[in-house]
Each structure stands twice: as C-alpha cells, then as structure tokens.
N, C-alpha and C positions, 0 to 999 in steps of 0.2 A: 527810938528816933533820935536823930542828930539835933542838937541844939543850934540856935541861930549863931552863937559864937563859934561853934565848930564848923558850921558851913562857911562863915566868913573867913575863918582861919584857913580852911581848905581852899577857898577861892583865892585868898592872898598867896598861899604857897604855890598854887597853879600859875598865877600871874608871875610871881618871882621866877618860877622854873622856866616859863616861856621867855621872859626877859633875859635870863641867863643863857638860854640856847641862842637867842638873837645876838647877844654880845659875843658869844663864842664864835659864831659864824663870821661876824665882823672882824674879830681879832684874827681869825685864821686867814681871812682875805688880806688883812693889813700886814701880817708877818710873813706871808708866803714868799714875797720877793726876797726878803732878808734870809729866810731859810734856804732858798734856792742858791743865793749868792754864797752863803757859808758852805753849802754842800759842794758847790763847784770848787771853792777855794780848798776845802779839805781834800777833795778828790785829787786836785792838782798836786797838793803837798804830799799826799800819800804816793802818788805815782813818782814824783821826784825822789822821795825817800827810797822807794824800791830801786830806782835806777842808781842812786848813790851807793846803796848797799851792794848791788850787783857789781858795780864798777870796783868798789873797794875789795870785794871778794876776788874778783878776777885779778886785780893788782897784787893781792896777797899770794895768789897761786904762781905768780911770775917770780916771786922772791926766792933767794938762794935757799932759805931754810925749808922751803917746800919741796926741794929736790932731794932725792934719796942720796945722791953722790956727795953732798956736802958733809955728811957725818953728823953724829949725835952732838958732839961738843960744839961744833960750829953752829948747828941748828939751834941749840939752846941759847948760845950767846946772841944770835940774831933775834930769837924770839923775845928775849928780855927787852931788846930795843923796840920791838913791835908792840909790846904791851902799853907803852906810853902812847904810841900812835892810836891804839884802840881806845884808850881813855879819851884822847882828844876827839876821835870820831864819835864816840858815844855822847860826849858833851855837846858836839855839834848837832846831833840828832835831837 
C-alpha cells in the first residue's frame, strides 16, 4: 500500500502538472500574436530575397560573358569582375 507521504507527493505532482499545463496555455495565447508577426515578417523577407535572386540571375544572363560569341578569354576577364559583385550580393543577403 502507498504511504501517506507518497500519496501527498503524488497529489503535489498532479497539482504542479495541472498548473504547468495552465501556464503553457496562457503563454501560448500571449505569444501567438508575436509569433504571427514574426512569421509574416520572415515570409515577406523570404519572398523579397527570392525576387532579388531571380532579378540578379536574370541580369547575369544579359551580361556579355554569358553569350557564346564573346569568346573564352573575354568571358574569363568579365567573370573576374563579376566575382566581386557576387561577394557584395552575398553580403547583402
């Protein structure tokens, strides 16, 4: 049979558990607007980043080094200049 001290300890643990569940529900209600705001902000930033990457890629395809007719040496020279731009773009991201 369980001793009185064990029964009291079990009752105390049960009460603490119920209190913890109540606190977690309250906390969830409290932080829900903050989470939603951050979610919206992150979604917007991700969309803008995707647009920036798409625009950057499209602009790169218009460059001379991307055309076959410019030749290997010219393309390599132009690419050396582009690596600096890529570094700046990555830092911006």
